[in-house]
N, C-alpha and C positions, 0 to 999 in steps of 0.2 A: 508050181503054177497056181494051185488052188489057194495058197497063202497070199499071193499077189492079188488074186481076184477078191478074196475076202477083205484085204486092206483097201482095195479100190472101192468096194461097196460101202464099207464102214466110213471111209473118208468122204465119199460122195453124199451119203445119207446125212452126214454131219453138216455138209455145206447146205443142203436143201432144207434142213430143219433148223438151222442155226438162227435164221432171221425171225425176229418178233418185235413188234412195235414197243417202244418204251412209253408207259403211261406217264402223263404229265399232270401236275396239279394246277388248278385254276381257282384262285381266290382273290377277290378285290380287283379283278381285272388283270392281274398278273398271271403269266404262264410260267411255271417253275419246273425245272428238270431238264432243260436243254443244255447242251454244252456251251462253253463260253463263246464259241464261234457264232452262236445264234441267240445270245442273251445280251441285254434283257429282251423279253418278249411280253406282249400284252394284247388283250382283245377288248375293244370298247363296244359294248352292246348298243349304246345309243347311236354312235356314229357308224356302227357296223364296219369296223376297221381292225385289221390285224397289224401290229408293229413287231418287227423282228430286227434287232440290232440297228435301230435308227431308221430303217426303211418302213414304209407304210403301204398297206394294201387296203384301199377302200372298196368295199364290196359293190358290185354293179347294182344298178337301180332295181332290176328284176329280182335279184337275190335279197336286197334290203326289204323290198315289198313283201316277199314270201316270208321272211323271218320276222317282220313286224306284224304281219297278219296271223291270225290263228288258223293253223292247218286243220284243226278239227271242226272249224266253222264251214258253212256253205261258201265255196269260192265265188259263187255268183250272187251272193246276198247283199251286194251294195259295197260302199266304200268302207274298207276295214279301218279300225283304229290304228294309228301309226305309233304305237307305243311298244317297246320291247316286251314280249311276253315272258312269263317265268319259266322259260325253257331251261332244261338242264344242259350244260355245256361240258362236253368231255373232250379232252385233247390227248392225243398220242402222237408219237413221232418216230422217225427212223432216219438216221444220218450216217449209219455205219454199214451200208450195203453196197459199197462201191466195188463189187466183184463182177466177174464175167457173167454170172447168172442173172443179174438184175439190170433192168433198163430204167429203173426209177431213180430220179435224183433224190437228195435228202428232202424229206417232206414232213409236213405236219398234217394230221388227220383230225378234223373237227367233226364230232358227232353231236348234233343238236336235237334234243328230244323234248317234245311238248309233254304236258302233264298226262295226257291220254296215251294209249299205246297203239294208236291207229297208224301213225306215220312218224318218220324222223328223217333228218337231213344228214348227209355225209359230204363233207367238203375236203378235197385233197389238194394241198397247196405246196408248191415247190418253194422250199425255204431259201434257196440261193437267189432265184429270180423274183421271188415273191409274186408268183402268178398261179392262177388256178390250173391244176392238172385235170380235175374232174369234179363235178358237182351233181349230186343225185338226191332225189326224194325217194325214200323207201317206204312203200305203202303196204301195210299188212293186208294179206289176201290178194294183192295185185302184183307186187314186186317192185323192181327198180324203175323209176321214172327220171329220165335225164332232165337236167335244168339247163336251158339254153341261155348262156351267159353273154353271148355276143350278137344275138339277133340273126345269125345265119342258120337256116334249117339244117339239122343234122341228118345224116343218112345212116340207116341201120347197118351195123357191122355184120360180118359173116360169122361171128362167134356163135357157138352153140346156144348160149343163153340169150341171144338177141339183144344184148346190151348196146345202147347207142352211146357213142363217144363224141365229144366235142371235136370240131374239125381241127386238123393240124395247123401249125402256124400260118399267119396270113402273109 
């Protein structure tokens, strides 16, 4: 009986610790490291659009405005310059977690960091539907700030970290 319990614990711990995002490379607008099913992939900083396997996701206006403005500037200081800033773009992805423990579809995670370290963006995108799953601005000393992509006020969730999620489908 104890051997069965040990095998169960070892097997279950392997399932829970097995998932880790795959880092992707981003050079010259090309995103490299995805499987053929999601390739070719690219991100256009000027258009603020992501292309995966011939489909294109153009970022909503509110997100384009946030990414074109400098998050380290005063957000109430007037009309921001609408040029892409020299942000660092990091991409990672997961497409191999189709098990009973995961409710996430295959996704790409974009982490967009300005030169300072006061804040950064995290954008989680469903690679099959090419739709946003979640979008947040993470501010040092404050925490996670949800980005409203659809204009519908979000309600706080009952999660212990008080993270606000975008509303479910319309």
